[in-house]
Structures are given as structure tokens and as C-alpha cells.
PDB file of N, CA, C, O and CB in Angstrom:
ATOM      1  N   MET A   1      84.582 120.429 161.177  1.00  0.00           N
ATOM      2  CA  MET A   1      84.677 121.776 161.724  1.00  0.00           C
ATOM      3  C   MET A   1      85.402 121.702 163.061  1.00  0.00           C
ATOM      4  O   MET A   1      85.082 120.852 163.891  1.00  0.00           O
ATOM      5  CB  MET A   1      83.266 122.424 161.887  1.00  0.00           C
ATOM      6  N   GLU A   2      86.365 122.571 163.276  1.00  0.00           N
ATOM      7  CA  GLU A   2      87.199 122.487 164.472  1.00  0.00           C
ATOM      8  C   GLU A   2      86.677 123.303 165.651  1.00  0.00           C
ATOM      9  O   GLU A   2      87.281 123.287 166.723  1.00  0.00           O
ATOM     10  CB  GLU A   2      88.580 122.935 164.144  1.00  0.00           C
ATOM     11  N   TYR A   3      85.570 124.011 165.470  1.00  0.00           N
ATOM     12  CA  TYR A   3      85.011 124.787 166.576  1.00  0.00           C
ATOM     13  C   TYR A   3      83.493 124.717 166.543  1.00  0.00           C
ATOM     14  O   TYR A   3      82.888 124.409 165.516  1.00  0.00           O
ATOM     15  CB  TYR A   3      85.483 126.255 166.512  1.00  0.00           C
ATOM     16  N   GLY A   4      82.892 125.011 167.691  1.00  0.00           N
ATOM     17  CA  GLY A   4      81.438 124.970 167.795  1.00  0.00           C
ATOM     18  C   GLY A   4      80.957 126.076 168.717  1.00  0.00           C
ATOM     19  O   GLY A   4      81.735 126.950 169.099  1.00  0.00           O
ATOM     20  N   GLY A   5      79.703 126.043 169.071  1.00  0.00           N
ATOM     21  CA  GLY A   5      79.134 127.066 169.941  1.00  0.00           C
ATOM     22  C   GLY A   5      79.860 127.146 171.271  1.00  0.00           C
ATOM     23  O   GLY A   5      80.188 126.123 171.872  1.00  0.00           O
ATOM     24  N   GLY A   6      80.110 128.372 171.728  1.00  0.00           N
ATOM     25  CA  GLY A   6      80.772 128.597 173.009  1.00  0.00           C
ATOM     26  C   GLY A   6      82.290 128.622 172.939  1.00  0.00           C
ATOM     27  O   GLY A   6      82.946 128.940 173.931  1.00  0.00           O
ATOM     28  N   VAL A   7      82.856 128.296 171.793  1.00  0.00           N
ATOM     29  CA  VAL A   7      84.311 128.241 171.635  1.00  0.00           C
ATOM     30  C   VAL A   7      84.864 129.642 171.384  1.00  0.00           C
ATOM     31  O   VAL A   7      84.274 130.429 170.644  1.00  0.00           O
ATOM     32  CB  VAL A   7      84.701 127.290 170.476  1.00  0.00           C
ATOM     33  N   ARG A   8      85.995 129.941 172.005  1.00  0.00           N
ATOM     34  CA  ARG A   8      86.674 131.222 171.797  1.00  0.00           C
ATOM     35  C   ARG A   8      87.529 131.137 170.531  1.00  0.00           C
ATOM     36  O   ARG A   8      88.253 130.165 170.319  1.00  0.00           O
ATOM     37  CB  ARG A   8      87.553 131.599 173.036  1.00  0.00           C
ATOM     38  N   VAL A   9      87.431 132.171 169.701  1.00  0.00           N
ATOM     39  CA  VAL A   9      88.162 132.205 168.435  1.00  0.00           C
ATOM     40  C   VAL A   9      88.802 133.577 168.226  1.00  0.00           C
ATOM     41  O   VAL A   9      88.474 134.543 168.916  1.00  0.00           O
ATOM     42  CB  VAL A   9      87.223 131.866 167.258  1.00  0.00           C
ATOM     43  N   ARG A  10      89.721 133.645 167.262  1.00  0.00           N
ATOM     44  CA  ARG A  10      90.356 134.908 166.886  1.00  0.00           C
ATOM     45  C   ARG A  10      90.190 135.106 165.390  1.00  0.00           C
ATOM     46  O   ARG A  10      90.353 134.172 164.605  1.00  0.00           O
ATOM     47  CB  ARG A  10      91.865 134.928 167.284  1.00  0.00           C
ATOM     48  N   HIS A  11      89.862 136.334 165.003  1.00  0.00           N
ATOM     49  CA  HIS A  11      89.727 136.720 163.601  1.00  0.00           C
ATOM     50  C   HIS A  11      90.759 137.794 163.319  1.00  0.00           C
ATOM     51  O   HIS A  11      91.040 138.634 164.173  1.00  0.00           O
ATOM     52  CB  HIS A  11      88.278 137.225 163.274  1.00  0.00           C
ATOM     53  N   MET A  12      91.326 137.767 162.117  1.00  0.00           N
ATOM     54  CA  MET A  12      92.368 138.724 161.730  1.00  0.00           C
ATOM     55  C   MET A  12      91.975 140.175 161.966  1.00  0.00           C
ATOM     56  O   MET A  12      92.760 140.951 162.510  1.00  0.00           O
ATOM     57  CB  MET A  12      92.714 138.539 160.281  1.00  0.00           C
ATOM     58  N   LYS A  13      90.766 140.545 161.561  1.00  0.00           N
ATOM     59  CA  LYS A  13      90.319 141.936 161.633  1.00  0.00           C
ATOM     60  C   LYS A  13      89.567 142.268 162.922  1.00  0.00           C
ATOM     61  O   LYS A  13      89.781 143.327 163.511  1.00  0.00           O
ATOM     62  CB  LYS A  13      89.441 142.242 160.452  1.00  0.00           C
ATOM     63  N   PHE A  14      88.690 141.368 163.359  1.00  0.00           N
ATOM     64  CA  PHE A  14      87.794 141.663 164.474  1.00  0.00           C
ATOM     65  C   PHE A  14      88.340 141.277 165.841  1.00  0.00           C
ATOM     66  O   PHE A  14      87.766 141.664 166.859  1.00  0.00           O
ATOM     67  CB  PHE A  14      86.503 140.972 164.261  1.00  0.00           C
ATOM     68  N   GLY A  15      89.430 140.527 165.888  1.00  0.00           N
ATOM     69  CA  GLY A  15      90.028 140.136 167.169  1.00  0.00           C
ATOM     70  C   GLY A  15      89.381 138.893 167.755  1.00  0.00           C
ATOM     71  O   GLY A  15      88.937 138.007 167.026  1.00  0.00           O
ATOM     72  N   GLU A  16      89.334 138.837 169.094  1.00  0.00           N
ATOM     73  CA  GLU A  16      88.831 137.658 169.780  1.00  0.00           C
ATOM     74  C   GLU A  16      87.334 137.746 170.023  1.00  0.00           C
ATOM     75  O   GLU A  16      86.772 138.827 170.200  1.00  0.00           O
ATOM     76  CB  GLU A  16      89.558 137.468 171.094  1.00  0.00           C
ATOM     77  N   GLY A  17      86.701 136.568 170.027  1.00  0.00           N
ATOM     78  CA  GLY A  17      85.274 136.509 170.266  1.00  0.00           C
ATOM     79  C   GLY A  17      84.821 135.106 170.604  1.00  0.00           C
ATOM     80  O   GLY A  17      85.630 134.180 170.677  1.00  0.00           O
ATOM     81  N   THR A  18      83.521 134.954 170.811  1.00  0.00           N
ATOM     82  CA  THR A  18      82.919 133.668 171.172  1.00  0.00           C
ATOM     83  C   THR A  18      81.912 133.259 170.103  1.00  0.00           C
ATOM     84  O   THR A  18      81.064 134.058 169.705  1.00  0.00           O
ATOM     85  CB  THR A  18      82.235 133.745 172.567  1.00  0.00           C
ATOM     86  N   VAL A  19      82.006 132.021 169.642  1.00  0.00           N
ATOM     87  CA  VAL A  19      81.068 131.504 168.653  1.00  0.00           C
ATOM     88  C   VAL A  19      79.698 131.351 169.319  1.00  0.00           C
ATOM     89  O   VAL A  19      79.573 130.687 170.349  1.00  0.00           O
ATOM     90  CB  VAL A  19      81.566 130.140 168.060  1.00  0.00           C
ATOM     91  N   LEU A  20      78.675 131.968 168.726  1.00  0.00           N
ATOM     92  CA  LEU A  20      77.316 131.879 169.245  1.00  0.00           C
ATOM     93  C   LEU A  20      76.558 130.724 168.611  1.00  0.00           C
ATOM     94  O   LEU A  20      75.866 129.973 169.299  1.00  0.00           O
ATOM     95  CB  LEU A  20      76.571 133.183 169.006  1.00  0.00           C
ATOM     96  N   GLU A  21      76.692 130.584 167.300  1.00  0.00           N
ATOM     97  CA  GLU A  21      76.021 129.471 166.602  1.00  0.00           C
ATOM     98  C   GLU A  21      76.666 129.221 165.258  1.00  0.00           C
ATOM     99  O   GLU A  21      77.333 130.085 164.687  1.00  0.00           O
ATOM    100  CB  GLU A  21      74.521 129.762 166.416  1.00  0.00           C
ATOM    101  N   ILE A  22      76.448 128.018 164.771  1.00  0.00           N
ATOM    102  CA  ILE A  22      76.925 127.621 163.447  1.00  0.00           C
ATOM    103  C   ILE A  22      75.746 126.976 162.739  1.00  0.00           C
ATOM    104  O   ILE A  22      75.092 126.089 163.287  1.00  0.00           O
ATOM    105  CB  ILE A  22      78.168 126.636 163.531  1.00  0.00           C
ATOM    106  N   SER A  23      75.475 127.428 161.514  1.00  0.00           N
ATOM    107  CA  SER A  23      74.381 126.834 160.750  1.00  0.00           C
ATOM    108  C   SER A  23      74.867 126.464 159.356  1.00  0.00           C
ATOM    109  O   SER A  23      75.786 127.078 158.816  1.00  0.00           O
ATOM    110  CB  SER A  23      73.179 127.802 160.665  1.00  0.00           C
ATOM    111  N   ASP A  24      74.233 125.452 158.790  1.00  0.00           N
ATOM    112  CA  ASP A  24      74.607 124.986 157.458  1.00  0.00           C
ATOM    113  C   ASP A  24      74.038 125.954 156.427  1.00  0.00           C
ATOM    114  O   ASP A  24      72.822 126.068 156.275  1.00  0.00           O
ATOM    115  CB  ASP A  24      74.096 123.531 157.203  1.00  0.00           C
ATOM    116  N   GLY A  25      74.923 126.646 155.725  1.00  0.00           N
ATOM    117  CA  GLY A  25      74.488 127.632 154.744  1.00  0.00           C
ATOM    118  C   GLY A  25      74.489 127.089 153.323  1.00  0.00           C
ATOM    119  O   GLY A  25      74.591 127.869 152.376  1.00  0.00           O
ATOM    120  N   GLY A  26      74.380 125.785 153.148  1.00  0.00           N
ATOM    121  CA  GLY A  26      74.396 125.198 151.812  1.00  0.00           C
ATOM    122  C   GLY A  26      75.787 124.733 151.435  1.00  0.00           C
ATOM    123  O   GLY A  26      76.176 123.612 151.762  1.00  0.00           O
ATOM    124  N   ARG A  27      76.539 125.577 150.753  1.00  0.00           N
ATOM    125  CA  ARG A  27      77.903 125.208 150.341  1.00  0.00           C
ATOM    126  C   ARG A  27      78.920 125.381 151.464  1.00  0.00           C
ATOM    127  O   ARG A  27      80.003 124.797 151.419  1.00  0.00           O
ATOM    128  CB  ARG A  27      78.329 126.042 149.145  1.00  0.00           C
ATOM    129  N   ASP A  28      78.579 126.169 152.455  1.00  0.00           N
ATOM    130  CA  ASP A  28      79.518 126.493 153.527  1.00  0.00           C
ATOM    131  C   ASP A  28      78.735 126.658 154.830  1.00  0.00           C
ATOM    132  O   ASP A  28      77.508 126.764 154.816  1.00  0.00           O
ATOM    133  CB  ASP A  28      80.331 127.789 153.194  1.00  0.00           C
ATOM    134  N   TYR A  29      79.441 126.677 155.937  1.00  0.00           N
ATOM    135  CA  TYR A  29      78.805 126.922 157.224  1.00  0.00           C
ATOM    136  C   TYR A  29      78.785 128.418 157.504  1.00  0.00           C
ATOM    137  O   TYR A  29      79.767 129.115 157.247  1.00  0.00           O
ATOM    138  CB  TYR A  29      79.536 126.164 158.356  1.00  0.00           C
ATOM    139  N   GLU A  30      77.669 128.910 158.030  1.00  0.00           N
ATOM    140  CA  GLU A  30      77.580 130.301 158.454  1.00  0.00           C
ATOM    141  C   GLU A  30      77.831 130.334 159.958  1.00  0.00           C
ATOM    142  O   GLU A  30      77.183 129.625 160.727  1.00  0.00           O
ATOM    143  CB  GLU A  30      76.183 130.933 158.087  1.00  0.00           C
ATOM    144  N   VAL A  31      78.778 131.164 160.356  1.00  0.00           N
ATOM    145  CA  VAL A  31      79.183 131.247 161.755  1.00  0.00           C
ATOM    146  C   VAL A  31      78.774 132.606 162.307  1.00  0.00           C
ATOM    147  O   VAL A  31      79.022 133.638 161.685  1.00  0.00           O
ATOM    148  CB  VAL A  31      80.715 131.025 161.910  1.00  0.00           C
ATOM    149  N   LYS A  32      78.143 132.598 163.481  1.00  0.00           N
ATOM    150  CA  LYS A  32      77.765 133.840 164.161  1.00  0.00           C
ATOM    151  C   LYS A  32      78.673 133.958 165.382  1.00  0.00           C
ATOM    152  O   LYS A  32      78.672 133.096 166.261  1.00  0.00           O
ATOM    153  CB  LYS A  32      76.222 133.853 164.569  1.00  0.00           C
ATOM    154  N   VAL A  33      79.451 135.047 165.419  1.00  0.00           N
ATOM    155  CA  VAL A  33      80.440 135.246 166.479  1.00  0.00           C
ATOM    156  C   VAL A  33      80.191 136.584 167.163  1.00  0.00           C
ATOM    157  O   VAL A  33      79.944 137.593 166.502  1.00  0.00           O
ATOM    158  CB  VAL A  33      81.882 135.184 165.912  1.00  0.00           C
ATOM    159  N   GLU A  34      80.260 136.586 168.500  1.00  0.00           N
ATOM    160  CA  GLU A  34      80.207 137.840 169.251  1.00  0.00           C
ATOM    161  C   GLU A  34      81.638 138.209 169.607  1.00  0.00           C
ATOM    162  O   GLU A  34      82.260 137.592 170.471  1.00  0.00           O
ATOM    163  CB  GLU A  34      79.304 137.715 170.543  1.00  0.00           C
ATOM    164  N   PHE A  35      82.151 139.241 168.915  1.00  0.00           N
ATOM    165  CA  PHE A  35      83.520 139.686 169.152  1.00  0.00           C
ATOM    166  C   PHE A  35      83.558 140.661 170.323  1.00  0.00           C
ATOM    167  O   PHE A  35      82.629 141.439 170.535  1.00  0.00           O
ATOM    168  CB  PHE A  35      84.108 140.341 167.887  1.00  0.00           C
ATOM    169  N   ASP A  36      84.656 140.602 171.078  1.00  0.00           N
ATOM    170  CA  ASP A  36      84.799 141.428 172.278  1.00  0.00           C
ATOM    171  C   ASP A  36      84.690 142.917 171.971  1.00  0.00           C
ATOM    172  O   ASP A  36      84.072 143.664 172.730  1.00  0.00           O
ATOM    173  CB  ASP A  36      86.128 141.141 172.949  1.00  0.00           C
ATOM    174  N   ARG A  37      85.285 143.353 170.866  1.00  0.00           N
ATOM    175  CA  ARG A  37      85.295 144.788 170.543  1.00  0.00           C
ATOM    176  C   ARG A  37      84.462 145.152 169.312  1.00  0.00           C
ATOM    177  O   ARG A  37      84.115 146.320 169.136  1.00  0.00           O
ATOM    178  CB  ARG A  37      86.711 145.243 170.328  1.00  0.00           C
ATOM    179  N   ALA A  38      84.140 144.189 168.468  1.00  0.00           N
ATOM    180  CA  ALA A  38      83.460 144.499 167.199  1.00  0.00           C
ATOM    181  C   ALA A  38      81.981 144.110 167.187  1.00  0.00           C
ATOM    182  O   ALA A  38      81.292 144.349 166.195  1.00  0.00           O
ATOM    183  CB  ALA A  38      84.162 143.797 166.064  1.00  0.00           C
ATOM    184  N   GLY A  39      81.488 143.519 168.265  1.00  0.00           N
ATOM    185  CA  GLY A  39      80.085 143.121 168.314  1.00  0.00           C
ATOM    186  C   GLY A  39      79.824 141.816 167.585  1.00  0.00           C
ATOM    187  O   GLY A  39      80.749 141.050 167.314  1.00  0.00           O
ATOM    188  N   VAL A  40      78.561 141.566 167.270  1.00  0.00           N
ATOM    189  CA  VAL A  40      78.154 140.309 166.640  1.00  0.00           C
ATOM    190  C   VAL A  40      78.309 140.401 165.123  1.00  0.00           C
ATOM    191  O   VAL A  40      77.864 141.362 164.497  1.00  0.00           O
ATOM    192  CB  VAL A  40      76.693 139.961 167.011  1.00  0.00           C
ATOM    193  N   LYS A  41      78.945 139.390 164.551  1.00  0.00           N
ATOM    194  CA  LYS A  41      79.154 139.320 163.107  1.00  0.00           C
ATOM    195  C   LYS A  41      78.755 137.940 162.618  1.00  0.00           C
ATOM    196  O   LYS A  41      78.953 136.939 163.306  1.00  0.00           O
ATOM    197  CB  LYS A  41      80.631 139.632 162.735  1.00  0.00           C
ATOM    198  N   ARG A  42      78.182 137.903 161.400  1.00  0.00           N
ATOM    199  CA  ARG A  42      77.895 136.634 160.720  1.00  0.00           C
ATOM    200  C   ARG A  42      78.839 136.537 159.535  1.00  0.00           C
ATOM    201  O   ARG A  42      79.042 137.507 158.806  1.00  0.00           O
ATOM    202  CB  ARG A  42      76.383 136.537 160.261  1.00  0.00           C
ATOM    203  N   MET A  43      79.409 135.362 159.353  1.00  0.00           N
ATOM    204  CA  MET A  43      80.354 135.178 158.254  1.00  0.00           C
ATOM    205  C   MET A  43      80.377 133.721 157.833  1.00  0.00           C
ATOM    206  O   MET A  43      79.958 132.844 158.589  1.00  0.00           O
ATOM    207  CB  MET A  43      81.767 135.646 158.655  1.00  0.00           C
ATOM    208  N   PHE A  44      80.868 133.461 156.627  1.00  0.00           N
ATOM    209  CA  PHE A  44      81.018 132.091 156.167  1.00  0.00           C
ATOM    210  C   PHE A  44      82.355 131.553 156.651  1.00  0.00           C
ATOM    211  O   PHE A  44      83.374 132.242 156.591  1.00  0.00           O
ATOM    212  CB  PHE A  44      80.911 132.005 154.624  1.00  0.00           C
ATOM    213  N   ALA A  45      82.340 130.328 157.127  1.00  0.00           N
ATOM    214  CA  ALA A  45      83.520 129.719 157.746  1.00  0.00           C
ATOM    215  C   ALA A  45      84.741 129.718 156.836  1.00  0.00           C
ATOM    216  O   ALA A  45      85.846 129.999 157.302  1.00  0.00           O
ATOM    217  CB  ALA A  45      83.207 128.309 158.157  1.00  0.00           C
ATOM    218  N   SER A  46      84.576 129.411 155.563  1.00  0.00           N
ATOM    219  CA  SER A  46      85.732 129.323 154.674  1.00  0.00           C
ATOM    220  C   SER A  46      86.418 130.673 154.455  1.00  0.00           C
ATOM    221  O   SER A  46      87.624 130.715 154.210  1.00  0.00           O
ATOM    222  CB  SER A  46      85.308 128.751 153.344  1.00  0.00           C
ATOM    223  N   PHE A  47      85.678 131.758 154.539  1.00  0.00           N
ATOM    224  CA  PHE A  47      86.254 133.086 154.360  1.00  0.00           C
ATOM    225  C   PHE A  47      86.728 133.697 155.667  1.00  0.00           C
ATOM    226  O   PHE A  47      87.653 134.509 155.678  1.00  0.00           O
ATOM    227  CB  PHE A  47      85.250 133.999 153.713  1.00  0.00           C
ATOM    228  N   ALA A  48      86.099 133.309 156.772  1.00  0.00           N
ATOM    229  CA  ALA A  48      86.404 133.921 158.067  1.00  0.00           C
ATOM    230  C   ALA A  48      87.801 133.564 158.567  1.00  0.00           C
ATOM    231  O   ALA A  48      88.460 134.380 159.212  1.00  0.00           O
ATOM    232  CB  ALA A  48      85.375 133.494 159.095  1.00  0.00           C
ATOM    233  N   LYS A  49      88.252 132.341 158.268  1.00  0.00           N
ATOM    234  CA  LYS A  49      89.551 131.871 158.730  1.00  0.00           C
ATOM    235  C   LYS A  49      89.740 132.101 160.230  1.00  0.00           C
ATOM    236  O   LYS A  49      90.744 132.659 160.671  1.00  0.00           O
ATOM    237  CB  LYS A  49      90.659 132.564 157.955  1.00  0.00           C
ATOM    238  N   LEU A  50      88.748 131.655 160.996  1.00  0.00           N
ATOM    239  CA  LEU A  50      88.809 131.783 162.448  1.00  0.00           C
ATOM    240  C   LEU A  50      89.798 130.796 163.025  1.00  0.00           C
ATOM    241  O   LEU A  50      89.887 129.654 162.576  1.00  0.00           O
ATOM    242  CB  LEU A  50      87.431 131.573 163.071  1.00  0.00           C
ATOM    243  N   LYS A  51      90.543 131.242 164.024  1.00  0.00           N
ATOM    244  CA  LYS A  51      91.504 130.384 164.722  1.00  0.00           C
ATOM    245  C   LYS A  51      90.961 130.087 166.106  1.00  0.00           C
ATOM    246  O   LYS A  51      90.623 131.006 166.853  1.00  0.00           O
ATOM    247  CB  LYS A  51      92.917 131.053 164.807  1.00  0.00           C
ATOM    248  N   LYS A  52      90.876 128.821 166.452  1.00  0.00           N
ATOM    249  CA  LYS A  52      90.417 128.408 167.766  1.00  0.00           C
ATOM    250  C   LYS A  52      91.454 128.770 168.810  1.00  0.00           C
ATOM    251  O   LYS A  52      92.642 128.513 168.614  1.00  0.00           O
ATOM    252  CB  LYS A  52      90.124 126.903 167.796  1.00  0.00           C
ATOM    253  N   LEU A  53      91.028 129.363 169.917  1.00  0.00           N
ATOM    254  CA  LEU A  53      91.952 129.727 170.995  1.00  0.00           C
ATOM    255  C   LEU A  53      91.993 128.607 172.034  1.00  0.00           C
ATOM    256  O   LEU A  53      91.018 127.882 172.228  1.00  0.00           O
ATOM    257  CB  LEU A  53      91.530 131.073 171.657  1.00  0.00           C
ATOM    258  N   GLY A  54      93.126 128.486 172.687  1.00  0.00           N
ATOM    259  CA  GLY A  54      93.258 127.499 173.766  1.00  0.00           C
ATOM    260  C   GLY A  54      93.536 126.193 173.269  1.00  0.00           C
ATOM    261  O   GLY A  54      93.675 125.251 174.050  1.00  0.00           O
TER     262      GLY A  54
END
């Protein structure tokens, strides 16, 4: 995994945000991100396609 808690990321739809936590969801990792404009979202890493900033 290329990002962890506290890392700034960008999502296609939700924009920029900060990773709050990552948990093992069985087949995939579940990522909880607080987006600057969209609030807190939970998503699976393989579908989220988050890009690490910086």
C-alpha cells in the first residue's frame, strides 16, 4: 500500500483529503478519508484509486 494514516490523497470525484485510517477488509483494504469538501468517506482501496499527493 502506497499510503497510510495522515497522508494527503486525491480522489477523482471527492477531491483532496487526508487518510484517517486503513483497515483490512478481507479481500481488500478499507480506507477512511476525510475530504476537504466532501466530508468523511469509507471506500475500498482497489475501487477508490486514490493518488498520493506530494
